[in-house]
C-alpha positions in Angstrom: 0.2 0.0 0.2 1.0 3.2 -1.0 1.9 6.7 1.4 -1.0 8.4 -0.9 -3.3 4.9 -0.5 -3.2 5.5 3.3 -3.5 8.9 3.9 -6.7 8.7 1.4 -8.4 5.8 3.2 -7.0 7.5 6.4 -9.0 10.8 6.1 -12.4 8.7 5.2 -12.4 6.5 7.7 -12.1 9.7 10.4 -14.5 11.4 7.9 -17.1 8.6 8.0 -16.5 8.7 11.9 -17.3 11.8 12.5 -20.2 11.5 10.7 -21.8 8.4 11.9 -20.9 10.2 15.9 -22.9 13.1 14.4 -25.9 11.8 13.1 -26.0 9.4 16.1 -25.9 13.0 18.4 -28.4 14.1 16.4 -30.7 11.9 17.6 -30.9 9.1 15.0 -30.8 5.1 15.7 -27.6 3.4 16.0 -28.2 1.8 12.1 -29.1 4.6 11.1 -25.9 6.6 12.4 -23.5 3.2 11.1 -25.1 3.7 7.5 -24.4 7.0 7.4 -20.9 7.4 8.5 -20.1 4.0 6.0 -21.6 5.7 2.8 -19.6 9.2 3.9 -17.2 7.6 4.2 -17.1 5.6 0.5 -18.0 8.7 -0.9 -15.3 10.7 0.2 -12.9 8.3 -1.1 -13.4 9.5 -5.0 -13.5 13.6 -3.4 -10.0 12.7 -1.4 -8.2 11.3 -4.2 -9.4 13.6 -6.7 -7.9 16.6 -4.4 -5.0 14.7 -3.0 -3.8 13.2 -5.6 
């Protein structure tokens, strides 16, 4: 794994965690917060790749 890939994946995980936590704190159920975090993480990977790469 290259450094570029590791940075992008780490940033995507952090974005997903933040999105999931904020969704949970807004009062939604845990499965909805997990789904929001996973989708935010997945959608951020192409954006980060185009911004960083």
